[in-house]
N, C-alpha and C positions, 0 to 999 in steps of 0.2 A: 504494500500500500504506500502511495506517495503522500507526502504532507506538505502543506504550506504553513508558513510561520509568520507571526506578527510580534514585533518587539516594541514595547511602549515605555517611554520614560515618564514617570509620575512624580511631579514636584510635591514634596511634603511640607513646604513652607505654610500652606493653608490648612494643614491638619490641626485638629484640636486634641485635647486630652481624651476625648471620646472616640476619636478615630478619623477616618477619611471623610472628605466632603460627600454629601449626598450624590452630587452629579458624577463622582467617580464610580460609585456603586451602580448608578444607573447606566453608565457607559459599559461597565463590565456585564451587566444584565443584557444589554442590547447585543454585545458581541456574543454572549452565550446563545442568544436566540439565532444568531447568524452561524452557529456551529463552531465557534472558537472555544477551545478548552484551555483554561489557565493551567500551565504546567510547572511554572517556577517563578519566584520573585526573589530578586537580589537587591541588597541595599548598597547605595553609594554614600560614602561617608565624607563629611566635611572635616578637615583637620582641626584639632583642638588649638588653643591659644597658648603657645610657649610652655606647654606642659601644665598650665593652670587649669584650663577647661578641657574636658574629655572630647574626643571626636563625637560628632552627632550625625544622624542620618539626614541627608539633604534631599535625597531622591530615591525612588525605587524603580527598578527595571522589571517589567512584567513580560513574561514569555508565554505566548499562546500558540496553539496549533490546531489545525483542522484538516480533514482529508481533502486532497485535491479533487476538484470536480472532473 
């Protein structure tokens, strides 16, 4: 079976303590209806400040796949 892939960069600056913005979840739901399956999420870290502040997540990269038509 052949697959096609979608790689999406998700900015986390707008996230709150309760999680991702509603529109991000709605976007994932729409892609699911289009046959995309989320297969992996990786964090991209922002460096800390001179050893005083720890690194923080500044973005996520989401990997999706679906069977090729």
